[in-house]
PDB file of N, CA, C and O in Angstrom, chain B, residues numbered from 101:
ATOM      1  N   PRO B 101      -0.952  26.536  -0.353  1.00  0.00           N
ATOM      2  CA  PRO B 101      -2.200  25.837  -0.574  1.00  0.00           C
ATOM      3  C   PRO B 101      -1.991  24.224  -0.407  1.00  0.00           C
ATOM      4  O   PRO B 101      -0.879  23.700  -0.468  1.00  0.00           O
ATOM      5  N   GLN B 102      -3.065  23.590  -0.213  1.00  0.00           N
ATOM      6  CA  GLN B 102      -2.923  22.246   0.197  1.00  0.00           C
ATOM      7  C   GLN B 102      -3.449  21.514  -1.105  1.00  0.00           C
ATOM      8  O   GLN B 102      -4.367  21.844  -1.856  1.00  0.00           O
ATOM      9  N   ARG B 103      -2.533  20.339  -1.155  1.00  0.00           N
ATOM     10  CA  ARG B 103      -2.951  19.441  -2.272  1.00  0.00           C
ATOM     11  C   ARG B 103      -3.640  18.177  -1.502  1.00  0.00           C
ATOM     12  O   ARG B 103      -3.413  17.887  -0.327  1.00  0.00           O
ATOM     13  N   TYR B 104      -4.562  17.447  -2.418  1.00  0.00           N
ATOM     14  CA  TYR B 104      -5.417  16.399  -1.820  1.00  0.00           C
ATOM     15  C   TYR B 104      -6.013  15.541  -3.062  1.00  0.00           C
ATOM     16  O   TYR B 104      -6.199  16.064  -4.160  1.00  0.00           O
ATOM     17  N   VAL B 105      -6.268  14.314  -2.819  1.00  0.00           N
ATOM     18  CA  VAL B 105      -7.034  13.385  -3.112  1.00  0.00           C
ATOM     19  C   VAL B 105      -7.943  12.701  -2.740  1.00  0.00           C
ATOM     20  O   VAL B 105      -7.622  11.945  -1.823  1.00  0.00           O
ATOM     21  N   GLU B 106      -9.312  12.616  -3.172  1.00  0.00           N
ATOM     22  CA  GLU B 106     -10.151  12.059  -2.455  1.00  0.00           C
ATOM     23  C   GLU B 106     -10.849  10.627  -3.296  1.00  0.00           C
ATOM     24  O   GLU B 106     -11.351  10.798  -4.407  1.00  0.00           O
ATOM     25  N   VAL B 107     -10.831   9.585  -2.818  1.00  0.00           N
ATOM     26  CA  VAL B 107     -11.318   8.573  -3.376  1.00  0.00           C
ATOM     27  C   VAL B 107     -12.340   7.910  -2.767  1.00  0.00           C
ATOM     28  O   VAL B 107     -12.249   7.320  -1.691  1.00  0.00           O
ATOM     29  N   ARG B 108     -13.451   8.015  -3.545  1.00  0.00           N
ATOM     30  CA  ARG B 108     -14.811   7.146  -2.967  1.00  0.00           C
ATOM     31  C   ARG B 108     -15.072   6.113  -3.408  1.00  0.00           C
ATOM     32  O   ARG B 108     -14.713   6.059  -4.584  1.00  0.00           O
ATOM     33  N   GLY B 109     -15.655   4.982  -2.973  1.00  0.00           N
ATOM     34  CA  GLY B 109     -15.959   3.719  -3.542  1.00  0.00           C
ATOM     35  C   GLY B 109     -15.791   2.510  -2.679  1.00  0.00           C
ATOM     36  O   GLY B 109     -15.727   2.764  -1.476  1.00  0.00           O
ATOM     37  N   THR B 110     -15.701   1.195  -3.035  1.00  0.00           N
ATOM     38  CA  THR B 110     -15.682   0.047  -2.423  1.00  0.00           C
ATOM     39  C   THR B 110     -14.260  -0.339  -2.062  1.00  0.00           C
ATOM     40  O   THR B 110     -13.458  -0.421  -2.993  1.00  0.00           O
ATOM     41  N   ALA B 111     -13.798  -0.616  -0.679  1.00  0.00           N
ATOM     42  CA  ALA B 111     -12.478  -1.013  -0.315  1.00  0.00           C
ATOM     43  C   ALA B 111     -12.462  -2.390   0.117  1.00  0.00           C
ATOM     44  O   ALA B 111     -13.397  -2.828   0.787  1.00  0.00           O
ATOM     45  N   LEU B 112     -11.494  -3.096  -0.204  1.00  0.00           N
ATOM     46  CA  LEU B 112     -11.304  -4.563   0.347  1.00  0.00           C
ATOM     47  C   LEU B 112     -10.271  -4.525   0.806  1.00  0.00           C
ATOM     48  O   LEU B 112      -9.309  -4.003   0.242  1.00  0.00           O
ATOM     49  N   VAL B 113     -10.224  -5.216   2.243  1.00  0.00           N
ATOM     50  CA  VAL B 113      -9.174  -5.111   2.929  1.00  0.00           C
ATOM     51  C   VAL B 113      -8.612  -6.696   3.066  1.00  0.00           C
ATOM     52  O   VAL B 113      -9.346  -7.651   3.319  1.00  0.00           O
ATOM     53  N   SER B 114      -7.382  -6.763   2.881  1.00  0.00           N
ATOM     54  CA  SER B 114      -6.938  -7.993   2.948  1.00  0.00           C
ATOM     55  C   SER B 114      -5.680  -8.029   3.498  1.00  0.00           C
ATOM     56  O   SER B 114      -5.016  -6.998   3.601  1.00  0.00           O
ATOM     57  N   GLU B 115      -5.131  -9.490   3.995  1.00  0.00           N
ATOM     58  CA  GLU B 115      -3.664  -9.486   4.498  1.00  0.00           C
ATOM     59  C   GLU B 115      -2.659  -9.654   3.418  1.00  0.00           C
ATOM     60  O   GLU B 115      -2.832 -10.340   2.411  1.00  0.00           O
ATOM     61  N   ASP B 116      -1.567  -8.954   3.716  1.00  0.00           N
ATOM     62  CA  ASP B 116      -0.356  -9.137   2.500  1.00  0.00           C
ATOM     63  C   ASP B 116       0.246 -10.469   3.204  1.00  0.00           C
ATOM     64  O   ASP B 116       1.007 -10.542   4.169  1.00  0.00           O
ATOM     65  N   GLU B 117      -0.426 -11.660   2.299  1.00  0.00           N
ATOM     66  CA  GLU B 117       0.261 -12.828   2.635  1.00  0.00           C
ATOM     67  C   GLU B 117       1.680 -12.909   2.234  1.00  0.00           C
ATOM     68  O   GLU B 117       2.101 -12.586   1.123  1.00  0.00           O
ATOM     69  N   GLY B 118       2.562 -13.474   3.453  1.00  0.00           N
ATOM     70  CA  GLY B 118       3.875 -13.533   2.888  1.00  0.00           C
ATOM     71  C   GLY B 118       4.508 -12.222   2.852  1.00  0.00           C
ATOM     72  O   GLY B 118       5.730 -12.306   2.735  1.00  0.00           O
ATOM     73  N   ARG B 119       4.079 -11.114   2.913  1.00  0.00           N
ATOM     74  CA  ARG B 119       4.360  -9.649   2.755  1.00  0.00           C
ATOM     75  C   ARG B 119       4.923  -9.551   1.004  1.00  0.00           C
ATOM     76  O   ARG B 119       5.879  -8.821   0.743  1.00  0.00           O
ATOM     77  N   ALA B 120       4.382 -10.172   0.147  1.00  0.00           N
ATOM     78  CA  ALA B 120       4.669  -9.913  -0.954  1.00  0.00           C
ATOM     79  C   ALA B 120       4.427  -8.701  -1.671  1.00  0.00           C
ATOM     80  O   ALA B 120       5.166  -8.367  -2.597  1.00  0.00           O
ATOM     81  N   ILE B 121       3.453  -8.024  -1.315  1.00  0.00           N
ATOM     82  CA  ILE B 121       3.268  -6.782  -1.822  1.00  0.00           C
ATOM     83  C   ILE B 121       4.201  -5.781  -1.027  1.00  0.00           C
ATOM     84  O   ILE B 121       4.794  -4.903  -1.653  1.00  0.00           O
ATOM     85  N   ALA B 122       4.340  -5.900   0.331  1.00  0.00           N
ATOM     86  CA  ALA B 122       5.278  -5.020   0.879  1.00  0.00           C
ATOM     87  C   ALA B 122       6.897  -5.076   0.077  1.00  0.00           C
ATOM     88  O   ALA B 122       7.437  -4.155  -0.537  1.00  0.00           O
ATOM     89  N   VAL B 123       7.293  -6.115   0.259  1.00  0.00           N
ATOM     90  CA  VAL B 123       8.504  -6.426  -0.611  1.00  0.00           C
ATOM     91  C   VAL B 123       8.535  -6.049  -1.895  1.00  0.00           C
ATOM     92  O   VAL B 123       9.472  -5.290  -2.145  1.00  0.00           O
ATOM     93  N   ARG B 124       7.837  -6.316  -2.798  1.00  0.00           N
ATOM     94  CA  ARG B 124       7.656  -5.805  -4.358  1.00  0.00           C
ATOM     95  C   ARG B 124       7.774  -4.400  -4.328  1.00  0.00           C
ATOM     96  O   ARG B 124       8.539  -3.838  -5.111  1.00  0.00           O
ATOM     97  N   LEU B 125       6.879  -3.566  -3.242  1.00  0.00           N
ATOM     98  CA  LEU B 125       6.984  -2.067  -3.362  1.00  0.00           C
ATOM     99  C   LEU B 125       8.233  -1.640  -2.879  1.00  0.00           C
ATOM    100  O   LEU B 125       8.711  -0.649  -3.431  1.00  0.00           O
ATOM    101  N   ALA B 126       8.973  -2.260  -1.814  1.00  0.00           N
ATOM    102  CA  ALA B 126      10.056  -1.852  -1.206  1.00  0.00           C
ATOM    103  C   ALA B 126      11.256  -1.901  -2.504  1.00  0.00           C
ATOM    104  O   ALA B 126      11.985  -0.939  -2.748  1.00  0.00           O
ATOM    105  N   GLU B 127      11.292  -3.042  -3.172  1.00  0.00           N
ATOM    106  CA  GLU B 127      12.191  -3.003  -4.189  1.00  0.00           C
ATOM    107  C   GLU B 127      11.857  -2.298  -5.103  1.00  0.00           C
ATOM    108  O   GLU B 127      12.838  -1.953  -5.762  1.00  0.00           O
ATOM    109  N   ARG B 128      10.806  -1.860  -5.515  1.00  0.00           N
ATOM    110  CA  ARG B 128      10.724  -1.024  -6.551  1.00  0.00           C
ATOM    111  C   ARG B 128      10.995   0.350  -6.568  1.00  0.00           C
ATOM    112  O   ARG B 128      11.494   0.900  -7.550  1.00  0.00           O
ATOM    113  N   TYR B 129      10.653   1.013  -5.394  1.00  0.00           N
ATOM    114  CA  TYR B 129      10.896   2.432  -5.077  1.00  0.00           C
ATOM    115  C   TYR B 129      12.285   2.126  -4.229  1.00  0.00           C
ATOM    116  O   TYR B 129      13.078   2.975  -4.636  1.00  0.00           O
ATOM    117  N   LYS B 130      12.748   1.547  -3.531  1.00  0.00           N
ATOM    118  CA  LYS B 130      14.196   1.730  -2.878  1.00  0.00           C
ATOM    119  C   LYS B 130      15.274   0.591  -3.452  1.00  0.00           C
ATOM    120  O   LYS B 130      16.292   0.400  -2.786  1.00  0.00           O
ATOM    121  N   GLY B 131      15.099  -0.039  -4.472  1.00  0.00           N
ATOM    122  CA  GLY B 131      16.169  -0.962  -4.953  1.00  0.00           C
ATOM    123  C   GLY B 131      16.190  -2.361  -4.384  1.00  0.00           C
ATOM    124  O   GLY B 131      15.784  -2.690  -3.269  1.00  0.00           O
ATOM    125  N   PRO B 132      16.795  -3.244  -5.436  1.00  0.00           N
ATOM    126  CA  PRO B 132      16.946  -4.662  -4.872  1.00  0.00           C
ATOM    127  C   PRO B 132      17.397  -4.804  -3.803  1.00  0.00           C
ATOM    128  O   PRO B 132      18.287  -4.017  -3.482  1.00  0.00           O
ATOM    129  N   GLY B 133      16.983  -5.828  -2.846  1.00  0.00           N
ATOM    130  CA  GLY B 133      17.214  -6.087  -1.531  1.00  0.00           C
ATOM    131  C   GLY B 133      16.419  -5.424  -0.510  1.00  0.00           C
ATOM    132  O   GLY B 133      16.378  -5.901   0.624  1.00  0.00           O
ATOM    133  N   ALA B 134      15.767  -4.336  -0.822  1.00  0.00           N
ATOM    134  CA  ALA B 134      14.989  -3.400   0.089  1.00  0.00           C
ATOM    135  C   ALA B 134      13.883  -4.004   0.850  1.00  0.00           C
ATOM    136  O   ALA B 134      13.441  -3.460   1.862  1.00  0.00           O
ATOM    137  N   GLY B 135      13.422  -5.120   0.386  1.00  0.00           N
ATOM    138  CA  GLY B 135      12.259  -5.772   1.012  1.00  0.00           C
ATOM    139  C   GLY B 135      12.504  -6.804   1.977  1.00  0.00           C
ATOM    140  O   GLY B 135      11.584  -7.472   2.447  1.00  0.00           O
ATOM    141  N   GLU B 136      13.827  -6.978   2.325  1.00  0.00           N
ATOM    142  CA  GLU B 136      14.259  -7.991   2.854  1.00  0.00           C
ATOM    143  C   GLU B 136      13.827  -7.972   4.503  1.00  0.00           C
ATOM    144  O   GLU B 136      13.457  -8.917   5.199  1.00  0.00           O
ATOM    145  N   ASP B 137      14.040  -6.339   4.914  1.00  0.00           N
ATOM    146  CA  ASP B 137      13.353  -6.147   5.920  1.00  0.00           C
ATOM    147  C   ASP B 137      12.043  -6.355   6.471  1.00  0.00           C
ATOM    148  O   ASP B 137      11.903  -6.250   7.690  1.00  0.00           O
ATOM    149  N   PHE B 138      11.081  -6.630   5.748  1.00  0.00           N
ATOM    150  CA  PHE B 138       9.832  -6.737   5.604  1.00  0.00           C
ATOM    151  C   PHE B 138       9.662  -8.253   5.890  1.00  0.00           C
ATOM    152  O   PHE B 138       8.717  -8.525   6.631  1.00  0.00           O
ATOM    153  N   LEU B 139      10.373  -9.237   5.454  1.00  0.00           N
ATOM    154  CA  LEU B 139      10.523 -10.606   5.563  1.00  0.00           C
ATOM    155  C   LEU B 139      10.908 -11.161   6.808  1.00  0.00           C
ATOM    156  O   LEU B 139      10.397 -12.230   7.145  1.00  0.00           O
ATOM    157  N   LYS B 140      11.992 -10.420   7.778  1.00  0.00           N
ATOM    158  CA  LYS B 140      12.263 -10.368   8.981  1.00  0.00           C
ATOM    159  C   LYS B 140      11.397  -9.882  10.044  1.00  0.00           C
ATOM    160  O   LYS B 140      11.717 -10.195  11.191  1.00  0.00           O
ATOM    161  N   GLN B 141      10.299  -9.133   9.858  1.00  0.00           N
ATOM    162  CA  GLN B 141       9.658  -8.655  10.857  1.00  0.00           C
ATOM    163  C   GLN B 141       8.800  -9.969  11.177  1.00  0.00           C
ATOM    164  O   GLN B 141       8.563 -10.860  10.362  1.00  0.00           O
ATOM    165  N   PRO B 142       8.335  -9.923  12.638  1.00  0.00           N
ATOM    166  CA  PRO B 142       7.760 -11.229  13.396  1.00  0.00           C
ATOM    167  C   PRO B 142       6.426 -11.246  12.723  1.00  0.00           C
ATOM    168  O   PRO B 142       5.870 -10.269  12.220  1.00  0.00           O
ATOM    169  N   PRO B 143       5.986 -12.451  12.774  1.00  0.00           N
ATOM    170  CA  PRO B 143       4.716 -12.836  12.465  1.00  0.00           C
ATOM    171  C   PRO B 143       3.519 -11.886  12.943  1.00  0.00           C
ATOM    172  O   PRO B 143       2.638 -11.573  12.142  1.00  0.00           O
ATOM    173  N   GLU B 144       3.509 -11.518  14.024  1.00  0.00           N
ATOM    174  CA  GLU B 144       2.471 -10.570  14.529  1.00  0.00           C
ATOM    175  C   GLU B 144       2.484  -9.443  14.040  1.00  0.00           C
ATOM    176  O   GLU B 144       1.671  -8.689  14.574  1.00  0.00           O
ATOM    177  N   ASN B 145       3.108  -8.984  13.193  1.00  0.00           N
ATOM    178  CA  ASN B 145       3.141  -7.765  12.728  1.00  0.00           C
ATOM    179  C   ASN B 145       2.650  -7.945  11.340  1.00  0.00           C
ATOM    180  O   ASN B 145       3.365  -8.287  10.398  1.00  0.00           O
ATOM    181  N   VAL B 146       1.190  -7.652  11.270  1.00  0.00           N
ATOM    182  CA  VAL B 146       0.473  -7.811  10.266  1.00  0.00           C
ATOM    183  C   VAL B 146       0.347  -6.815   9.238  1.00  0.00           C
ATOM    184  O   VAL B 146      -0.045  -5.703   9.591  1.00  0.00           O
ATOM    185  N   ARG B 147       0.578  -6.993   8.178  1.00  0.00           N
ATOM    186  CA  ARG B 147       0.162  -5.824   6.996  1.00  0.00           C
ATOM    187  C   ARG B 147      -0.783  -6.184   6.193  1.00  0.00           C
ATOM    188  O   ARG B 147      -1.065  -7.284   5.718  1.00  0.00           O
ATOM    189  N   VAL B 148      -1.306  -5.029   6.069  1.00  0.00           N
ATOM    190  CA  VAL B 148      -2.679  -5.300   5.056  1.00  0.00           C
ATOM    191  C   VAL B 148      -2.622  -4.559   3.742  1.00  0.00           C
ATOM    192  O   VAL B 148      -1.836  -3.638   3.518  1.00  0.00           O
ATOM    193  N   VAL B 149      -3.570  -5.059   2.838  1.00  0.00           N
ATOM    194  CA  VAL B 149      -3.508  -4.173   1.498  1.00  0.00           C
ATOM    195  C   VAL B 149      -4.812  -3.812   1.293  1.00  0.00           C
ATOM    196  O   VAL B 149      -5.615  -4.739   1.400  1.00  0.00           O
ATOM    197  N   LEU B 150      -5.328  -2.554   0.986  1.00  0.00           N
ATOM    198  CA  LEU B 150      -6.396  -1.920   0.701  1.00  0.00           C
ATOM    199  C   LEU B 150      -6.620  -1.726  -0.598  1.00  0.00           C
ATOM    200  O   LEU B 150      -6.138  -0.672  -1.013  1.00  0.00           O
ATOM    201  N   ARG B 151      -7.310  -2.520  -1.564  1.00  0.00           N
ATOM    202  CA  ARG B 151      -7.720  -2.357  -2.697  1.00  0.00           C
ATOM    203  C   ARG B 151      -9.101  -1.626  -2.716  1.00  0.00           C
ATOM    204  O   ARG B 151     -10.113  -1.991  -2.116  1.00  0.00           O
ATOM    205  N   ILE B 152      -8.978  -0.677  -3.406  1.00  0.00           N
ATOM    206  CA  ILE B 152     -10.444   0.513  -3.830  1.00  0.00           C
ATOM    207  C   ILE B 152     -10.732   0.332  -5.229  1.00  0.00           C
ATOM    208  O   ILE B 152     -10.028   0.445  -6.233  1.00  0.00           O
ATOM    209  N   THR B 153     -11.986   0.011  -5.042  1.00  0.00           N
ATOM    210  CA  THR B 153     -12.732   0.294  -6.708  1.00  0.00           C
ATOM    211  C   THR B 153     -13.348   1.467  -6.692  1.00  0.00           C
ATOM    212  O   THR B 153     -14.445   1.570  -6.143  1.00  0.00           O
ATOM    213  N   PRO B 154     -12.771   2.469  -7.258  1.00  0.00           N
ATOM    214  CA  PRO B 154     -13.322   3.729  -7.140  1.00  0.00           C
ATOM    215  C   PRO B 154     -14.600   4.051  -7.812  1.00  0.00           C
ATOM    216  O   PRO B 154     -14.862   3.459  -8.859  1.00  0.00           O
ATOM    217  N   ASP B 155     -15.540   5.042  -7.262  1.00  0.00           N
ATOM    218  CA  ASP B 155     -16.803   5.118  -7.774  1.00  0.00           C
ATOM    219  C   ASP B 155     -16.673   6.595  -8.123  1.00  0.00           C
ATOM    220  O   ASP B 155     -17.344   6.923  -9.102  1.00  0.00           O
ATOM    221  N   ARG B 156     -15.972   7.544  -7.553  1.00  0.00           N
ATOM    222  CA  ARG B 156     -15.495   8.751  -7.841  1.00  0.00           C
ATOM    223  C   ARG B 156     -14.259   9.167  -7.171  1.00  0.00           C
ATOM    224  O   ARG B 156     -13.869   8.635  -6.132  1.00  0.00           O
ATOM    225  N   ILE B 157     -13.604  10.179  -7.808  1.00  0.00           N
ATOM    226  CA  ILE B 157     -12.220  10.468  -7.543  1.00  0.00           C
ATOM    227  C   ILE B 157     -12.109  12.240  -7.609  1.00  0.00           C
ATOM    228  O   ILE B 157     -12.299  12.815  -8.681  1.00  0.00           O
ATOM    229  N   THR B 158     -11.893  12.744  -6.773  1.00  0.00           N
ATOM    230  CA  THR B 158     -12.109  14.131  -6.797  1.00  0.00           C
ATOM    231  C   THR B 158     -10.593  14.736  -6.132  1.00  0.00           C
ATOM    232  O   THR B 158      -9.934  13.974  -5.424  1.00  0.00           O
ATOM    233  N   GLY B 159     -10.202  15.848  -6.351  1.00  0.00           N
ATOM    234  CA  GLY B 159      -8.822  16.591  -5.588  1.00  0.00           C
ATOM    235  C   GLY B 159      -8.656  17.806  -5.949  1.00  0.00           C
ATOM    236  O   GLY B 159      -9.505  18.407  -6.607  1.00  0.00           O
ATOM    237  N   ASN B 160      -7.517  18.338  -5.558  1.00  0.00           N
ATOM    238  CA  ASN B 160      -7.080  19.791  -5.640  1.00  0.00           C
ATOM    239  C   ASN B 160      -5.588  19.649  -5.854  1.00  0.00           C
ATOM    240  O   ASN B 160      -4.750  19.137  -5.112  1.00  0.00           O
ATOM    241  N   ALA B 161      -5.478  20.109  -6.810  1.00  0.00           N
ATOM    242  CA  ALA B 161      -3.848  20.039  -7.381  1.00  0.00           C
ATOM    243  C   ALA B 161      -3.295  21.535  -7.263  1.00  0.00           C
ATOM    244  O   ALA B 161      -2.078  21.711  -7.326  1.00  0.00           O
ATOM    245  N   ALA B 162      -4.060  22.489  -7.113  1.00  0.00           N
ATOM    246  CA  ALA B 162      -3.569  23.937  -6.930  1.00  0.00           C
ATOM    247  C   ALA B 162      -2.888  24.608  -6.039  1.00  0.00           C
ATOM    248  O   ALA B 162      -2.662  25.806  -6.208  1.00  0.00           O
TER     249      ALA B 162
END
């Protein structure tokens, strides 16, 4: 059986200025200092953030 989640709503796409969110997530899940790799990437490697305001969430966990 496959598991999935579907989120329908309005999405806002923005640039991760200074890669702050990427660094924070890396350090949260991989430990202190793990975000340094994101800071070393060249500026043309643009990272984006998706913020979704959900209208409806469905899924299958079986």
